[in-house]
N, C-alpha and C positions, 0 to 999 in steps of 0.2 A: 504494500500500500504506500502510495506517495503522500508526503506531507502529513505527519502524524496529527491525530486529533488533539494531542496535548499541545503541540505547537500552535495549531489553529485556535484552540481555546485560550491559550495564554495571550496570543496576539489580539484576539477579540477583547479580552479583559483590559489589556494595556491600551488599546485603541479607545475603548469606552472611557477609561479613567482619564486619559489625556484630553479627550474631547470635552468631557464634562468639566474638567478643571478649567480649561480655557473659557468655555461658555459661562461657567460660574463666575469667574473673575470679571469677564466682560459685563455680566449683569450687575455685579457689585459696583463696578466703575460707573456704569450708566446711571444707577440709582443714587450714588453717593457723591459723584463728582460733577461739577459743571466744567465747561470748556476753558475756564480761566484758572481753575484750581490745579496746583502742582505741588506734590509733596515729595520731600527727599526720602530716601530709604537708607538702610544700614549699609548698602553697597555704594561706595564712593562714586559719584557722578550719575547714578541711576535714580530717576524720578518716576513717580506715577502721575499720569495726567490722562485726560480723555480727549481723544481725537477721532473724528469720523472720517475715514478714508473712503471717499466715493469712487476712487479710481483703482488702479492696479498698483504695482510697486512704485513707491515715491509719489503716489497720487496721480500717476500718469493716466491719461485717457478719462479723467473724471468728468469731462464735458460730454462724453459719448456714453449716455446712460446705460444702454443695453450691452455695450462691449465688455465691461468688466464682468458682468453676470455670465455672458456667453463663454468668455475665456475661462472663468472659474469652473463652470460646468464641464467644459471640455477637459480641462486639466484634472479635475477631480475624477471624471470618468476614466481618463487614461490611467490614473493611479489605481483606481479600483480594478481595472482590467489587469494591470501589472501585479496587483495583490493576488488575484485569482490564479494567474500563471505561476507566480512564485510559490504560493502555498500549495500548489498541486505537485510540487517536486520536493525531493529530499534535500536536506542540507541548506547551505547558503543562509545561515542564521543572521548574518549582518545585513544581507539584502532584505530579508523578511522584516527585521527590526527597523531598518531604514524606511521601507515602504509603509510599515505600520505608523511610524512617526509622521511621515509626509502626508499620508492619507488623513490622519486625525486633524492635522493642521488645515489641509485643503477643505475638508468637510466643514470645519468650524467657520472658516472665512467665507466659504460659499453660502452656508446657512445665513450668516450676517448679511451678505449681499442681497440674497433673495428676501429675507424677512424684514430687513431694516433699510435696505437701499444703500448701505455703507458698512464697512468693516470697522468694528470698534477696536482701536489701538490704545494701549495704555502704558507701555514701557518706553520711557524717554531717557535722554541723556542731557545733563547740564554740565557744561565745562567751557573751555576757551574756544573750541572749534565751532564756528557758526553753523556749518553744514550739519555736523553731528547733533547739535542742539535742535535742529529743525526736524530730526527724524523721530518718529514714534512707531512702535511695533507692538506686537502682542505675542503671547506664547505660541500661538499657531504658526506665526512667521518663523520662529526659531525651530519649531517642529519640522517645518517644511525644509528649511536649509540644512539642518542637521540630518534629517531623514534622507534627503537626496544624496548627501555626501556618504552616509553609511551604505545606502543602496548601491552606490557606484563602487565603493570599496568592496562590498560583499558580492558584487556581480562579476568581478574580474576573475578570469581563469588563473589558476595557480601556474606559475612558470616552473618548469621542471629542470 
């Protein structure tokens, strides 16, 4: 049998936990922060704030309302298909872990785009660099970036 039930069950549990964690934080930020509030954290330079990203990465294409939703749906669909393919095979634990992370992030952000018309971002930076100060992300964004890197590392064939 390819792709053990244990692997699939664990991935589903991790996926669900990551998804609900990000969605829960987004809900908390929406209910308790206005767009002018910014709070420092115990991590130097990291702040919490609320930002509605109506576009894609770096708010690109925010004027084209349907494009971010379509791109999100297509990207999430491709990740789900990659999950099905990966979990149908033995091994490649890093690829499976990466796809699980990336899919959780994609589903969370896609849900926001469909339900709210924008993605709720809440992790910012406050420091000397103006460009970095202007960026705000969410856990889902970190899931996607980290997941894609893990999936790429885990998808490579071993050199002999």
